[in-house]
Structures are given as structure tokens and as C-alpha cells.
C-alpha positions in Angstrom: -0.2 -0.1 0.0 1.3 3.5 -0.8 0.2 5.8 2.0 0.8 9.7 1.8 0.6 11.9 4.7 0.3 15.7 5.0 3.1 16.3 7.7 3.6 20.3 7.0 2.9 20.7 10.8 6.3 19.3 11.4 8.2 21.9 9.2 6.6 24.8 10.6 7.7 24.7 14.2 4.1 24.9 15.5 3.0 23.9 19.1 -0.2 22.2 20.6 -2.4 19.2 20.3 -2.5 18.8 16.6 1.3 19.2 16.2 2.0 16.4 19.0 -0.6 14.0 17.2 1.1 14.4 13.9 4.5 14.2 15.6 4.0 11.1 17.6 1.5 9.1 15.5 3.9 9.6 12.3 7.0 8.4 13.9 5.4 5.3 15.4 3.5 4.4 12.2 6.9 4.9 10.1 8.4 2.2 12.3 5.4 -0.2 12.3 4.6 0.2 8.4 7.4 -1.8 7.2 5.6 -3.6 4.4 4.0 -0.4 3.0 5.4 2.7 1.1 4.9 5.7 3.1 5.4 9.2 1.6 5.6 12.2 4.0 5.0 15.7 2.4 6.4 18.8 4.1 7.8 22.2 3.0 10.7 24.1 3.5 9.6 26.7 5.9 11.8 25.0 8.8 13.6 21.7 9.2 11.9 18.6 9.2 11.6 17.5 12.5 11.6 13.6 12.3 15.0 12.3 11.3 16.6 9.1 10.3 13.6 8.0 8.8 13.3 4.2 7.7 14.1 3.1 4.1 10.3 2.6 3.3 9.7 6.3 4.0 10.2 9.0 1.4 10.1 12.5 2.5 9.0 15.2 -0.1 10.1 18.7 0.7 7.9 21.1 -1.3 8.9 24.9 -1.8 7.9 27.5 1.0 7.8 31.0 -0.2 5.7 32.6 2.2 2.1 32.5 3.6 0.7 32.3 0.2 2.7 28.9 -0.4 0.3 27.3 2.1 -2.6 28.4 0.6 -1.5 27.0 -3.0 -0.3 23.6 -1.3 -3.7 23.3 0.5 -5.7 23.7 -2.8 -3.3 22.6 -5.6 0.3 21.8 -5.2 0.0 19.4 -2.5 -2.4 17.3 -4.5 -0.5 17.6 -7.6 2.6 15.9 -5.8 0.5 13.4 -4.3 -1.2 12.4 -7.6 2.4 11.6 -9.0 3.0 9.2 -6.4 0.2 7.2 -7.1 -1.1 6.8 -3.7 -3.6 4.3 -2.4 -4.4 6.5 0.7 -4.0 10.3 1.3 -4.2 11.1 5.1 -4.7 14.9 5.9 -4.1 14.7 9.8 -5.0 18.5 10.5 -8.8 18.8 10.0 -8.8 19.4 6.3 -7.8 18.4 2.7 -9.0 17.3 -0.5 -9.3 14.6 -2.9 -6.4 13.0 -4.7 -7.1 11.4 -8.1 -6.9 7.5 -7.3 -6.4 7.6 -3.6 -8.9 7.4 -0.9 -8.9 10.3 1.6 -8.9 10.1 5.1 -9.0 13.2 7.3 -8.4 13.8 11.0 -11.0 16.2 12.1 -9.8 16.8 15.6 -13.2 18.5 17.0 -16.2 20.1 15.6 -14.6 23.9 16.1 -13.5 24.2 12.6 -16.8 23.3 10.9 -18.9 25.1 13.4 -21.0 28.2 12.1 -18.8 31.0 12.1 -21.2 33.0 14.3 -20.3 30.5 17.3 -16.6 30.6 16.6 -15.9 34.1 15.4 -17.5 35.9 18.5 -17.0 33.3 21.2 -16.0 34.3 24.6 -13.1 33.0 26.8 -10.3 34.0 24.2 -8.7 37.2 22.5 -9.4 37.8 19.0 -7.5 39.5 16.5 -7.8 40.0 12.9 -5.3 37.6 12.0 -6.9 34.9 14.0 -10.3 35.6 12.8 -9.1 35.4 9.4 -7.6 31.9 10.0 -10.7 30.9 11.6 -12.7 31.8 8.3 -9.8 30.0 6.4 -10.1 27.0 8.5 -13.9 26.8 8.3 -13.9 27.1 4.5 -11.2 24.2 4.2 -13.1 22.1 6.6 -16.4 22.5 5.0 -15.1 21.6 1.6 -13.1 18.6 3.1 -16.6 16.9 4.2 -17.5 16.6 0.3 -14.1 14.6 -0.3 -13.4 12.6 2.8 -14.2 8.8 2.5 -13.1 8.5 6.1 -13.0 10.7 9.1 -10.7 10.1 12.0 -11.4 11.9 15.3 -10.3 11.6 18.9 -13.1 10.6 21.1 -16.6 9.5 21.1 -17.7 12.7 22.3 -15.9 14.6 19.4 -17.7 12.2 17.0 -21.1 13.2 18.6 -20.0 17.0 18.4 -19.1 16.6 14.8 -22.3 15.0 13.9 -24.1 18.0 15.3 -22.7 20.3 12.6 -22.9 18.0 9.7 -24.5 15.5 8.0 -21.6 12.8 7.6 -22.2 8.9 7.8 -21.6 8.0 11.5 -20.2 4.7 10.4 -17.3 6.8 8.6 -16.4 8.6 11.6 -13.8 6.6 13.7 -12.7 7.9 17.1 -8.9 6.9 17.7 -7.3 8.4 21.1 -4.5 10.4 21.8 -1.8 9.5 24.2 0.8 10.7 26.5 4.1 11.5 24.9 7.1 9.2 25.5 9.1 12.1 27.4 6.3 12.3 29.8 7.1 10.3 33.1 7.2 11.0 36.8 10.6 12.5 37.7 11.5 11.8 41.4 15.2 12.8 41.3 15.5 15.8 43.8 18.1 17.5 42.2 16.7 17.5 38.8 13.4 19.1 40.5 15.4 21.6 42.4 16.8 22.9 39.4 13.5 23.4 37.9 12.3 25.2 41.0 15.3 27.4 41.1 15.2 28.3 37.4 11.4 29.4 37.8 11.4 30.9 41.3 9.1 28.1 42.8 10.2 27.5 46.3 7.2 25.6 48.0 4.0 23.7 47.1 1.8 24.7 44.4 -1.2 24.0 42.0 -0.8 23.6 38.4 -2.9 25.0 35.7 -2.8 25.8 31.8 -3.5 29.6 31.8 -5.4 29.3 28.5 -7.8 27.0 30.0 -10.6 28.7 31.8 -8.3 30.2 34.1 -11.2 32.5 35.8 -12.9 29.5 37.6 -9.6 28.3 39.4 -9.1 32.0 40.5 -12.3 32.3 42.0 -12.1 28.9 43.6 -8.7 29.7 45.2 -9.9 32.7 47.0 -12.8 30.2 48.4 -10.1 28.4 50.1 -9.1 28.5 53.7 -6.2 31.2 54.4 -4.0 28.5 55.6 -4.4 26.6 52.5 -3.5 29.6 50.2 -0.8 30.8 52.3 0.9 27.4 52.2 0.7 27.2 48.3 0.2 29.2 45.1 -0.9 28.7 41.6 1.6 28.3 39.0 0.2 29.0 35.5 1.9 28.1 32.2 0.9 29.5 28.6 2.4 28.6 25.3 1.0 32.2 24.2 1.9 35.8 25.4 -1.6 36.9 26.2 -3.8 34.9 28.4 -7.1 36.4 29.7 -6.5 39.4 32.0 -7.7 37.2 35.1 -4.5 35.6 35.0 -2.3 38.7 35.3 -5.1 39.9 38.1 -3.9 36.6 40.0 -0.4 37.1 39.7 -0.7 40.7 41.2 -3.6 40.2 43.9 -3.2 36.3 44.8 0.7 35.6 44.3 0.2 33.4 41.3 3.4 32.7 39.0 3.0 32.8 35.3 5.5 30.7 33.0 5.3 31.6 29.6 6.1 28.5 27.2 8.5 26.3 29.8 10.7 24.0 28.2 9.1 20.4 27.7 11.4 19.0 30.2 10.4 21.7 32.7 6.7 21.0 32.2 7.4 17.3 32.9 9.1 18.4 36.4 6.0 20.8 37.1 3.7 18.1 36.6 5.8 15.7 39.0 5.9 18.1 41.5 2.6 19.4 41.5 0.1 18.9 44.3 -2.7 18.7 42.0 -3.4 19.9 38.0 -6.4 21.7 37.4 -7.8 21.7 33.6 -11.2 23.3 34.1 -11.2 23.7 30.1 -14.3 25.0 28.1 -13.8 22.9 24.9 -11.2 20.4 24.0 -11.0 18.1 21.1 -9.3 15.4 23.4 -7.3 16.9 26.1 -3.7 15.4 26.1 -2.7 17.4 29.2 -5.0 15.4 31.2 -3.1 12.0 30.6 0.1 13.9 30.6 -0.6 15.0 34.2 -1.8 11.5 35.2 1.6 9.8 33.9 3.8 12.4 35.8 1.8 11.5 38.8 -0.3 14.5 39.6 -3.5 14.3 40.8 -6.4 15.7 38.3 -9.1 17.5 38.5 -11.3 18.3 35.1 -14.4 20.0 34.0 -17.3 18.1 32.8 -16.8 19.7 29.2 -16.4 18.1 26.0 -14.6 14.6 26.2 -12.6 15.3 29.4 -14.8 13.1 31.5 -14.3 10.4 28.7 -10.7 10.9 28.7 -10.1 11.1 32.4 -12.2 8.1 33.3 -12.8 7.5 37.0 -9.0 8.6 37.6 -10.0 12.5 37.9 -12.4 14.5 40.2 -14.8 16.5 37.5 -16.6 19.6 38.0 -18.7 21.9 36.2 -16.5 24.4 34.0 -17.9 27.5 35.7 -18.7 25.8 39.3 -16.0 27.4 41.3 -17.7 26.3 44.9 -17.5 22.6 43.9 -13.6 23.3 42.6 -12.8 24.9 45.7 -14.2 21.8 47.8 -12.4 19.4 45.5 -9.1 21.6 45.9 -9.2 21.8 49.5 -9.9 17.6 49.8 -6.9 17.1 47.5 -4.6 19.6 49.2 -5.4 18.5 52.7 -6.1 14.8 52.6 -2.7 13.0 51.7 -5.1 10.0 51.4 -7.2 11.6 48.4 -4.1 12.7 46.7 -2.5 9.1 46.7 -5.7 7.5 45.5 -6.2 10.1 42.4 -2.3 9.6 41.9 -2.6 5.7 42.0 -5.6 5.8 39.4 -4.2 8.2 37.2 -1.1 5.9 36.6 -3.3 2.9 36.2 -5.5 5.0 33.6 -2.6 6.8 31.6 -1.0 3.4 30.8 -4.1 2.5 28.7 -3.1 4.9 26.0 0.3 4.9 23.9 1.3 6.4 20.4 2.0 2.9 19.1 -1.5 1.5 19.8 -2.9 4.9 18.2 -0.4 4.5 15.0 -1.6 0.9 14.7 -5.2 1.5 14.8 -4.6 4.5 11.9 -2.6 1.9 10.0 -5.6 -0.4 10.0 -7.9 2.2 8.7 -5.7 3.1 5.9 -6.1 -0.8 5.1 -9.9 -0.2 5.4 -9.8 2.7 3.2 -7.8 1.0 0.3 -10.3 -1.7 0.4 -13.1 0.4 -0.4 -14.4 -0.4 -3.8 -16.6 2.8 -4.0 -16.8 6.3 -2.9 -19.1 6.4 -0.1 -21.6 9.0 -0.4 -20.8 12.5 1.5 -24.1 13.8 0.2 -25.5 16.9 2.2 -22.6 17.5 4.5 -24.0 20.8 5.3 -24.7 22.8 8.7 -27.8 21.7 10.6 
């Protein structure tokens, strides 16, 4: 089988969940697909992240001359190169992509965000909007909507994501296959005190702390924090990390008023150490396709509290405490329970370890390869009729 994968995420120095997904499933798939010919398509914007590719893997680097190159490759150039390689299956793992002559088309639609009506995404609360981000939202919406006409199979990341996708389009449910993400291989519990002390010193963290993502509904954590008894607040602090330099104002308010610490884009190794040291990881996100940080924290031994939004209860299983995304009273109660009761923290920690080991990128890649084989054997183009908003 001749497999083509749009891997441009790995030549653009991007971050986030989609990048993590592509980097790790592609690396594993290249290792297990020895009986197949794999073509990876990237461009020359930045050096390609994967090296020492197996002999059955061909890397095609396409010219990058500026943002217009991405548009050209999206709609014309990439498909031409794929067609010359006579693919059996073309996989677009970043929410949109278009039919290649002679190949079955598999697209990973990570969540429903890029197919939601623009009135729901352009003016949503909870994130800052710029002209650039709004233009990108419109571009991704257009590409994802067009993709629904061409895709033979859709992959997504959870049962919840599948149901959410079906709310916004009429795509055959039998052709939407949930395949979960996994913690990355570098995630592990660090217990070496010298290593942890170096990270503490680098970031100015002296004592115990609650860890949270500054981009994932930080306001409810700040409100819950202010409900905690004074001795609990005085013996700990909130440590926020953010991959963007402009989280919501409530984060900066927490730094000034509550003594929180904000770390911008900490190195990956430092994040592993932070998960390992945290008294609890709080992830009260409003919207997720999957929620990899939940499993990352668990594998590093942090007790976890998540919101009930999206797939987070599905991803966390019975290994986390679950609260409404806006219920600061319940979150405060959970925080107090975990921070004061060592047995509760130990219970969540052990459940997290047991739950997280069920997920691996090797298992994800193996399942994706099975889907390629299924797609290649399709003897007809399954109808994508009426794939429009409801």
C-alpha cells in the first residue's frame, strides 16, 4: 500500500495538540508500516522535525516562499505531488484536505471547532480575537467544510468529538472513527530531587503549588482559590503555564493579587518536572478535542481535576475529579480535599497511573494503519451527500 501523509505541521515549528498528534503518530507509524511505502509531505519553511526515517519512508519537501505557499499547497500543489506518487491512501491529519486522484481520502477532524457556524466561533467568549486569528478561523472553516465533500473516512479523537461533529454536519456516522491520543514518551514521573530543584530554582518556585494551563478557563480556578481557607492559600500558590503571551486578564490579576506565578512556554522537560511536583493539576477547560494534558499529568503522578465539558470525562475516566466548568464552589471543595487529605491525593495519583498506561502512540498508530487498510479496500466512494450545517 502506498500511503501519503500531509506532515507540514512538522516543518512549521508549531505547537499544540495537533502538532503533538502528528509528530508522534507519524513517528510510530513509520516504524510499524515496514510492509508499506510511506510518503511524508512537508515544505521548506523550517527543518523537518523527524530524522533517521526508515527506508520505506520518502520525505517530499515542497517549496515554501511565504504564507501564500501554504494556500497554494492546500488547494493545488500538494494534491499534484500526491497524484504523481500514485497513492492508495492520502491522510490529512490537521482538519482539512482534498481528494487526490486515484486515492482514498482520510482526514483527521480533531473536533467540531472548524466546522461550527462562524457566528459561534468568531465571537465566542473566553479567548482574545485579533484580525489575524479571525481570518484564520474563516480560512479553516472554509477548508474543513469543503473537506467534508471529499473525505472517505474521518478520524477523530473521542466518542464525544464524533457526536459533536455529527451535530454540525450530515456525515455517515459509520465513517467517523474515534482513535484516542496518548501521552508523549517524554512524560514520566521525575523523582530525582536534584532535577526537580533545578527547575524550581529556574522558575522561582519555592514551595508547594497547584498547576494549571493559563489558556484553559483560568477564571474559575482563580475564583475557587479565593474560596479556600487562608492557611491553604498561604502554604501554596497557583503556577500557570501558557504557550501564548496573552492569556486572559484574570491570569495577570491572579499574579498581582493572589501571588500566582505565570510561566510563558516553559521547556518541555520543565513541564514534565512541574507535573511531577504539582500537588494537583487543574484543567477546567471550556472546549477540547481530546485533552492530552490530562493524561500527561496522570503519567507524571499529579492528581487531576477536570471540567465536565467535551471529552474530558471520557478521557479522564474514573481517575480524576470532575466539576462543572464554571462551578468555582465545587472546584474549591475538590481543591481543599486534595490539598489537605494525603489519602485522597494518593488515591487519585494511583488511579491516574493505572489509567494513563492504557494509552500509547504505538496503539494509536496501529489503529490508524488499520484504517488506511480499510480505506484502501473500499471499492466505491462512499457518499458524502448533504454534508451541510444543521
